[in-house]
Structure formats: C-alpha cells, structure tokens
N, C-alpha and C positions, 0 to 999 in steps of 0.2 A: 317800634317793635319790628316792623318790616325791614327797616334799615339795618337793624342788628343782625337779622337772619342773613341778609345779603352779605354783610361783612363777614359773618362766620363762614358762609359757603365760599367766598373768595379766598379767605385765609386758608381753608382746607385744600382747595385746588392748588394754591400756590405752594403749600408745604408738600403736597403729594408729588408735584413736579420736581421740587427740590430733592425729595427723598429718592426718587428713581434715577436721578442724574448721578453718574459715577464716571466722569471722564478720566482718561489716563494719558500719560506721555511716555513715548518709547525712545530709546537711544541705543543704536547698534554700533559696536566698536570691535574690530574695524569694519568698514563697509565692504572691503574686498580683501581676500587673502588667497594664498596659493597652497596646493597640496599635491604631493606625488601620488601615483596610483596605489602604491603599497604603503602609504602613510595617511596622515590626516591633518587638518588644521582646525582651529577653534576661534569662536567669537563670544563676545559678551553682550547680552541684551538687558538693558536697564529699563524697568517699568516703574512709573511713579503714579500713585493714586492722587490725582489732582481734584477729585470730587470731595463732597462733604461727608460721605459715609464709607464704612468698611466694605471692601469688595474683594472677590476672588477672581483672578485672571488665569485663563487656561491657554497653553501654548501648543501650536501645531505647525507643521511644515508641509509643503507640496511635494516633498521627496523623502518620506519616512525611511526608505531603504538606505539612504545615504546620510541623512541628517538626524542627529540625536539631540534632544533637548532635555536638560536636567536642571532643576526639577520641571515637571510638566505643568505645574500650577503653583501659584503663590497667593496668599491672602494678605492684604495691606490695609492698614488703618489710613484714614484721610491724611494726606501730606507725606506719607511714608513711601519709600521706594525699595526695590529689591533687584538683584542681578541674577539672571539665569545663564547657564553655560550652553553654548551651541557648538556641536562637533560635526565636522564635515569629513566623511570618509568616502572618496569617489569609488564607484564600481570599477572592477577590472576592465570592463568593456568600454569605459569612457575614453573617447578620443581627446587628444590634447586640445585645449581651448579654454575660453572663459564662459561660465554658465551662471545664470541668474535663478535664484530661488526666493520664494515668499515665506516669511515667517509670520503666522497669523496669531493674534492675541484676542481672546474673546472675554468680555466682562460677563461673569456669571449672574450678576445682579440685573443688568440691563439688556444683555444679549448683544451689545454693541461690539463690533469687530474692528480691530486695528491691525495694521500690516506694516512690516518692514522688509526691504529688499536686501538680500544677501548675494554677493557676487564671489564666485570661487574660480580661480585659475587652476586647471588641471595640467600637470606636467607628466609626460610619459618618458621615463628614462630608457625603457626597453620597448622595442617595437620590431616587428617582422612582417613581411609580406611575401606571399607565395603565388606565383602565376605560371600556369602551364604554357610551355612552348607549343605543344600540340595537345589539344584538349580531348579529341575524339579519335578512336581507332576501331577499325573493323577488320577482323582476320578470320580465317577459316579455322575449324576445329583442329586442335593440335599445334597450331602455329603460335608464335610469340608476338605479343603486342608490346611495343616499346613506347614509353612516354618520357618526355623531358620537362622538368619544372625548374623555374628560376626562383631562388630564395634570396631575398634582399634584407639586409640588416638595416632598419631605419632607426635604430636606437643610438645611444651616445657612447656605448662601449662595445668592445669585442665580445662575442657571445657564442655559446655552443647550442646547436639546435638538433632536434630529432624529427625526422620525417616519418609519418605513419599513415597507412591506408586502411580505411574502414571497409574491409572486404574479407570474405572467407578465402579468397585466392591468396597465395603466398608470393608476393612480389620479390624480385631480386633488385637490390639497390646498387647503383654504380655512381661514384666510387664506394659510397657507404650511406646508410640511413642517418648516421651521426656526422655532422659537419661543423666546422669552425668557420665563422663569417665575421670579418672585421666590421667596425662601424662604418656605415655608408657603402659597404661592399656587397657583392652578390655572388652566389654559387649556383651551378646547374647540377641537378641530380637526375639520373635516369632510373626509371622504374620499368621492369619487364614482367609481364603477366602471361601465363599460359593456362589453358583450361582443357580438360578432357571431356567436358560436357558443354553443350551450347548455352550461352548466357548473354544477357544484356544488362549491364550494371552501370549505375551512376555511383562512382567511387568517390567518397569524401576523403580528401587528402589534407592532413593536418601537419603543420610545421610549428613546433613548440620549443621554447627555450627550456633547457634542462636546469637552469638556475634562476629564472625569473618568470614573471607572468606573461611575457610576450608570446603571442600565439596567433596564427592565421590559418584559414582553411580555403580550399578550392575544390573543384569537382573535375573528375575525369570520366569520360564516357567510353565504355568498353563494350563492343559487340562481337561475340564469337558465333559465327554462323556454322551450321551443319551442312557439309557438302554430301556426305554419304552417311545415311542412318536408316535403320529399319526396325520394325517392331513385329513380334509374333504374339498372338493372343488367342484365347478361347473364350467363348461366351460364359463359361462356368469354370470354376476352379476344380470341380470334380464331377464325374458322371457315374451313375449307378446302373448296373445290369446284372442279370443272373449269370451264374457260371455256365460256360459253354454256349453262350449267346453272343452274337456279334454286336458290338457297340460301334457306332459311326459318329465320330466327333469332328465338327467343323473347326478348321484352323485357319486364321486370317494372318496374311503376311502383308504389311504395309511398308511402302517405301516412303519414309519420312524425311529423306534428304532432298537436295535440290537438283540431283542428277539421276538419270536412268541407270539401273543396276540389274545385273544378272545374279541369280541365287541358285544354290544347290541345297535341297532339303533332305533331312534325315530324322529318324525317330529311334529312341532306345527300345521301344516295344511297339508292336503292331506294324501296319503297312500304310504308307502314304499313297494316294491315288496318283500323285504327281511328285516328281523329285527335282524338276528343273523349271524355273520361272524367270521371266524377264519382265520387270515392272518399271513403268515410268514414275518420275518423281511425283509424289502426292497421291499415287494410286494404290489400291489394295486388291489382292487376289485371295481366293478361298480354296483350300484343298481339304479333303477328308482323310482323317486318320481312322483306320479300321482295326479293331482289336477284339479277339475272342478269348476271354479268360478261361483257363483250364480248370481252375478250382476257386472256391471262395477266397476272398482276400482283397487287398488293395495293391494295385500296380501303379507306379508313377511313370508316365510316358514323358520323356524329355525330347522336345522337338527343336531342331537347330536349323537355321537358315544362314548360309555363308555366301557373302559377296564381297564388295569393297568394304562392307560393314558386316557385322555378325549379330544376329538376334537369336534369342532362345526363350522358350517358355516351357512350363510343366503343367501337366494335368493328371489328376488322380482318377483311376478307373477302379471303382469299387464293385467287386463281384460278391453277391450274396448267395447263401445256400437255403434261404427260406426260414432260417432260425431267427426269428425276430421277437422283440420284446418291447414293452412300453413301461415307463417309469412315471409315477405320479408323486408330487410333493404338495404339502399344504400351500394354499394360496396366501401370499404376503404374511409369513410368520413373523412374530415379534418376540423379543426377549430383552431383559435388562442387561446392562453392562456388568461384567465380572460375575456372571452367573452361569449355571449349567442347565440346559433344557433338553428334553427329548421330543423329537418330532417323528411322526409316522410316515413311512415311505411305502408305497405300493408298487409291486413289480408284477406285471402281467405277461404271460406267454401269448403273444399274438401270432406266433408262427404256426407251422403245420405239423410239428412233431414234438414229442417229449424232449426236453432239453434242460441242461444245467447252465444257469447264467451266473457269471461272476459279477460282483457288485463293487463299485468304488465311488468315492466322493471326494470333492475338493476341500471340504470343510467338515470337521468333526469326525466321529467314529460310528460306524455301522455295527449293529448288534450281531450281524453275520455277514460274511463276505461272498456268499453264494446262495442260490435258491434253485431247487429241482422242481420244475413245473411241467404239468401236462398242458396240452393246448387249451387255451382259454382260462387256465387257472391263474389265480391271483394270490400273492402272499404279502402280508404286512410285516415290515421290518422297522425296528427302532433306530433312529439316528440321533446320537448325543452330540451336542454342540456346546463348547466352552467359549463364551463371549469374551473372556479375558484374553483370548488370542486374536481377537478381531478389532477391538475398539468400537466406538460409537459410529453410527451412520448405517448405510445400506451396504450389505455384502451379498454377492452373487453366490447362491448355494446350488451346487450341481451334483447330481447322482447319475452314474453311468452303469448300464447293464450290458454285458458282453456275452454272446453265445460262446460256449466252450468248443463246439465243433468248428474247426478251422480258425479258431480265435476270432470269430465274428459271426454275424454283424453285431455292431454296438448301437445301443440306444441311450440317449442322454436327455435329461430334462433339467431345467433350472428355475429357480424362483428367487425373489429378492427378500433377504432376511434383514429386518429392521432391528438394529441394536440401539436401544434407547439409553439416554443418560438419566437413569432413574434417580440417582443420588448425586448431588452436587452442592456446592456452597460458594457464595461470594460475600466478601466482607468489606465494609466501608466505615472508617472511623473519622469523625470530625470534632474539632478542627484538627488540621494536620500539625499546626504549631499553636500551643497555648502558652499563656503567661500567668504567673501567679507570684504574689509576694511571699516573703518568708512567713512560715506558719499559717499559710492560707491554702484553700482547696480549689480544685478545678474538676469539672465534670466533662467527660467526653461522650459524645453520642456514638453508639456502635450499632450500625444497621447490618443485619444478617439476612441475606437473600437466598432463597432456594430456587435456583434455575432448573432443577431437575423436574422429573415428571411424577414423583411420588413424595408423599409427606415424609419429612426427615426430622430427627431429633439431633441437636448439636450440643456438644460440650464446649463451654467457653472458659478460657483462662488467659491470664496476663503474664507477661515476662517483664518485670521491672522491680523497683524498690518495694519493700514490704508494705509501704504506706500507699500502694496502689492496689485497687480491688475492682473487679468487674462483677456486676450483679444483674440478673441471676446467672448462675453457672450452667444452666441447662434450659434450652428452649426448643419447642417443636414448631416447625414452619411448614405451612401448606405449599404445594408446588406452585411456583410462580409468585409467591408472596414474600414480603419482607417484614421481619420483626425487629424491634429496637430494644436494646439493653443499654446500660450506662456503665462507664468506667470512671471510678472516683479516684482522684489523686490528691491526698492531703499532705502537702509539704510540711515537714516538721521544722521546728525552730533550729536555725543554724544551717539548714540546707540551702545551697546556692548553686547556680550554674544551669546548664542545659541537660536535661535527663531524657534518654530515649526509652520509650515504652512500647512493647509489642503486644498486640491483641491477637488471639488465635481462636478460630471456630473450627471444630472437628466433628465430623460425622462418620457414617459408614464408608470407609475407604476414601474419604475426602477431607481436605484441610485447606483453610485459607488464613493468611496472616497479613497484618498491616502494622507498620511502625509509625508512631507519632512522637512529637517532642514537647517537652515542658520546660519553659524558660523561667527560672526562679530568681527573684530579687534583682531584676534588671530595671533599667530606666523604663517607666511605663510606656512612654511614647514610642520607644524603640522596640520594647519587648512585645507589644501587642500588635505590631504590624507583621504581616506575612512576607514571604520572599519577594512578592511582586509589588510591595508597597501598599497592600490593601488596608482594610480597616481593622478594628480591634478584634482579638480572638480571646477565647477562654473566659475565665471568671471576670476579667477586667472589662469585658464588653458590656456587662451590666452596671459597672461603676463609672466608666468614662462617658462624657457627653459625646453623642454621635457627631462625627464630622459633617455628615450630610445635614443633620439637624441644625448645625451651627452655620455652615457655609451655604448649604443648599437653599435655606430659607432666605429670601432676598432681604437685604438691608432696607429696601424700600418698604416692605411689609412691616418690618419692625418699627420704622420711623412713623409710618402712617398710623399704626396702632397707638403709638404714644400720642400722636397729634390728636387723634379722635378722642382719646380720653381727656386730653387737655381742653379741647373744644367743648366737651360736655360740661366740664367744671366752669369754664368761662361763660357758657350760655346760661347756666343756672344763676351765676352771679349777676349777669346783665339783666335777666328777667326779674330777679329779685329787686 
C-alpha cells in the first residue's frame, strides 16, 4: 500500500512538471535590414510551440516608438508555429548607422521569456549642419549686431534650406534666409539684429530643408547694453488732497545707464523744486513736485527728464470737495447660470453736506441711477443681474457712487459674484461598438450624469431605426449623481451592415449626445472586437467564450486537473 502511494505521488509530480513546460523556438528573418529615415523595413519572426501543451506567446520590443509588431500575441497548439510581422520605422532624429534592438517573447503559460536580436541600418539621404562663425556679440543700445553662420549640406542631393531665428527681434538675412546648397557644399549667411531696448538673449537658430526632414540648430548669444538710460517714478500712481491745499509729491529720477548724465526736468502742472540735475550712473536723486488744485477734480501731472536719454512719468492729483459717499454690496452673492436675480445696494452719504450722487455699475442694471442724500443718510437700491450675460464662475461686481458737485469725488466697492452651473448633463453610452446577428437584439447601457449643483429632470430619446428604443424616457438625477437607463436595439430579419445610433439627454437649457454603432450579421470574431483589438462587445459577449478564460488559464492547470482526476480513479482501482 505504501509503495502504491509513493508511486502515485511520483507520477503526479512528474506530470505536473510536464504540464507546466511549454518551450518555444524562434526564428527571425532577416537578421539585419536597412531603412531610410522617411521609410521603413520589415522582418518576420516565426515562433514554434515545441512543448506538449497549448500556449499563448506575447511579443514586445525595447523600442516601441520605432518598432511595430503585428499581431502582438499568438496562441499555438503543441508542434504548431506562426509568423508575426515586425516593422521598423526610424525616428527622424536618428543618425546614420547600425542599431541593435531586442524582440522579447513571453510564454503566458510559464512566464518564460525568449529573445531575438534585430539589427537595423539607418540611411540618411538628407542632412544639414549649421555652425556659427561668430557665436556671441555685445553691442550698445541702438547698434547693429552682425552674426555669420555656415550652412553645410551633408546629404546626397542638392537641397533648399530656410534659416530662421527664434527671437522677437526681426533679423535681416544676407543674402537671404532661403538658400540653395549643393550636396557636400556649404554657404555662409549673415544675420543682423538691432534692438531699441536692452536685452540679453540666447537665440536658437534653425536651418531646415524645405523639401525633406533635414534640420539642424545652433545658438547665438546677443547682449545689447544700455549706455544712456533713465527712469522717473513716484511712490504712488495718485495722490489725494482737498481743493486749495498744497500737495507735495516726491519724484525720483534714476540714472539706469552706464555713464554719467545731465538732465533738465519739467512738469505739465505744479512746480518742481529743482529743474536741473547731474546724476552718476546707477544713482538716484529725489525732487518735490508741489501742486495746489483750485477746484475739486483730478489733474494729471506729467513729469519729463531730458538728457542723453529721456524719461517720463505721470501722477494723478485728486482734489476733493468733501462730498463723499460709501457703497455697500452683499458679501459673496450667488446665483444660477441663465437666471435673473436682484441684489440690494446701500449708498451712504459720508460727506459734510446734502448731495446728489450718480450711480453706475459694471454688471447688471440699477433700479435708479442717482440718490439724493442728507449727511449720514442711507438709501437701498435694487441691482438686477442677468447671469446669461456672464457665464459660470466668479465675476467681479462693482458699483460706483459719484458726487454731482464738480463731478466728484467717486466711491466704488466690489464683490465677487458666484455664478453656479446649476443645470448640466453628461452622457455615456457603452459599448461604443456592439455586434448582433440577424433578427437578434442588443442592449446598450446609458449613464446619465448630473454635474450641476441642483436636481435635474432629463428627457431621453434616440435617433436611429424604428427598432431602437431607449427606456425610460425621463429620469431625475440628484446633483453629482449618475443614473442608468438602457437602449434596446432589436435587429429585424434581413437587416445587415453597420448602423449608427445617437442617444440624447436633454434638460433645462442643457443637452448631451453620444453616437454608437451596431454591426449586424458580420463574422462574429471580427464583429465583436472593438477598434483597438479588444474583447467581445454587445450581445455576443454573453455567447462567446472569454478569451481570457481560455488563454489566461494556464494549460498547466488544465492538465494538472485532468491528471488529478485520473490519479483518483487509479488509486481507487489499486486499493481495491
């Protein structure tokens, strides 16, 4: 009895080892080939299953961007072989020469990997090189910087090239940016740059064929220095003062050049305490602008400094008359898209006298354009906003109150108005491509999503043959949720070919559509695969055996299961 059990265990182990073994033999033809940059070459790889069981072999390469394998996997019975095609398309940037790539083959049953070496010779019929004669230039502002570059045709034919510079500066080309260069010959092109502003640039220069892939780049360094430059500035863009009161505004003059300069200063309004300055390079001097406004309003003072360079700046002098107001808006108001809402605006007279204030807004319509207010008095005004004119998102809402006396002063306030996407819809129909036999039916899954912020009811309908129907025709979806309906397609007898079907979901001012296809009475193995070579789709997915179920389950497991059952029967007989 003990010997019998030992025999059974040994037999089981031996058969398990046999079941998991699935060796393969590979043959690549040719071992080496050649391809031009703008062409391709092909190889054939033969794989033979030399093992005792059915196996699936998967193919990959170490350069998927240049190597294509078709098909990417094959399933072989023991002793059978199959040939796959390998295509090599070199990248445009590949230099001429011979390259080596690995083609890897993996057994799905055992995980064993096999490899073949592919050699490819790359041929460049078209080639160009560009080299600067002088790569760097430094000039003063306003001067011209000249560069010379050498263009060499390293290809096998005469060719036309265009020289271009990646810069906002507009270079002049001598003799031209378009040149003809014979094979093995070279031409010199001159580029001239000028700038009215100081700059330091690394300019990328590209020479490219107008008829082929040949292209080369180089860099040019351009430095434009400022010899004479100046800047005028004030610490504020505007200053406020009461009418008939002197305002004193500091003005800074900076010599930003590399040399000492003398300046004469002037102002369009007010008086400068100094009108002549001599400033060293890199230094700054400050003078005062004194202005006394005669009446309320805004005056713009333009200050000018003239030397070897000219600088100018402006500053607003706002004179008030004490007629001031304050505007208040709701904090962070909200509304739905494509609706009209009213918001309350408060206007308060914070001045010293009775005044009429004119009102304006950048968004919507006010119920009144003015308000007569006593000092300290507040009035509430309606502001109507139509979100159909704004779109979703955050909008800046601003209201301005301006005193009528002397057309000022003005007071403004703003708030962020949030316009929400309350009603929206998204539609997804699966599968994208289904297959059915003649006089058979197919069901599509239709997912209706509500991306909006409010619950929405959608009407559903289909655009297709009369034997296509979507049910139910109306659904209500909570915000952020997705509901599923189904679209039934019952192909009648005699119907053949590929049918396009469009599903539509429609709600308040929103609509979503998606088109799917139905292949009728095609070869099942071809009809049930999608565009990328995937698995079964449509009604046939429930009728066809799963490829993963067949191939993904290892042949070893299938054999071992059979062996175990056989051993059980044998053991029973021996014991008996």
